[in-house]
Steps between C-alpha positions, in 0.01 A plus 500: 500500500598864459675657800384863420256645753153537346361721772502577873239267623314176404240274648495121458170324558498124512148361452403205711213418254539234238177604320550649159182704529591653839855572397410667175218696666751626779743590228242702307393671831861605566541626150199709533570640842880510563691813403856404396620872506379541859560158649763328278510187293330181597599137439212258549572139513270197491469134400176367364339156508493347142376769258485587134509872446377629149575855387210738490528540118522127436241235435481231774342247242823532303752517774375230743365152504225615731352159605851370572611823676208486740653201654878593461728803479837660558684682792712816432714754671753793436846636396874433429680543828528118534780468251780577745326370811424145349746466220237520237548627149183714415526751231252724315409453141395757242141497631619560859400157599746315738653176375686228687822399337600281335204425274329848485226368738246784578441520872363853529286746312434873542212747461462869566232760542514880496208721628449824699873578476619184667594150377536159630689203357418130558789264511450127549731205581403137462641324802336162447254353274359182331609585143252256353200663679640843413531413136162328465334793677619732237390294203159613405309241284320792333795730392463401135128547502507874605562804284585816686734795524564442867868480618622143482769378738849433357564142594831438666707227323594365840387551865700443814464547871762590772481180687624312189838662566492512869259291713572708820325802351154576648260786455586640842881498462449651158283769639760573768782523250307733259378726777852538648641591150212745449564680825858572410378740225356750761632710787240354733213246478252310715364140452151410602309162483143578386202285577332579169208270570420721806539812295244363252251437784557839670523726189198539280706642211723192488213255552315665206798452278527128599131446405549671174807282416295190570223580268429334158487852349858569607648170414324438168299817421805725452629289201521681178233396248562177306341246276479130600465222238370168625594159338201526263611841366239694687622846604415690820581868540587593852541846652563583862477128573139482365371340186395780272194321363356361826648733756588198716846454659732306280587163662690208353 
């Protein structure tokens, strides 16, 4: 990591929740309410139970084997500070994904958002995974039957996870290493473990975001319009997740 100071103060928040909806809702709440200029930068860390996360401008019927993914999924985390601590060779590629070497095995992806004069950046790190389940979850049986302008994922030629290289690595010792490296970038910092599940229960703003993220409209209804062709050649136009002709939710 770069040794240059980025600012005077930073806060590290370690979520104790493993729920993807709670963690994303808490992140969104922080983004809406935290002022970086006044209160410094924030690093929020979490580890979810198996999840498949689809981009907002993507089509879940193309990206995911939905029936399979309902039963199985993946586990992800963050950053590149593990290289020196655990003798791993992880380097970025041209897309800013992180790859384990040798073999160019993707183990991390990134995403960013800018709004209201602030930005946040997602970084993930795959600590452990069943690669067969991961691969099957991301093989949609309908991808060749859908025509759309939605953004399609660029499939990695190879996927890896950190415990392939070093079985002693865990989510918690990875988190500790990353947080320690992050804190060196600032004059001062504080670390806090956050009971995000309790925050959701106590804060109506966060709980409202959680409920929105769980809705069919958010998961499927945000998909860009597309055309589905069944095995008999019948076409169905879909907009906002609804069949244009019938107005019914599109379900496969």
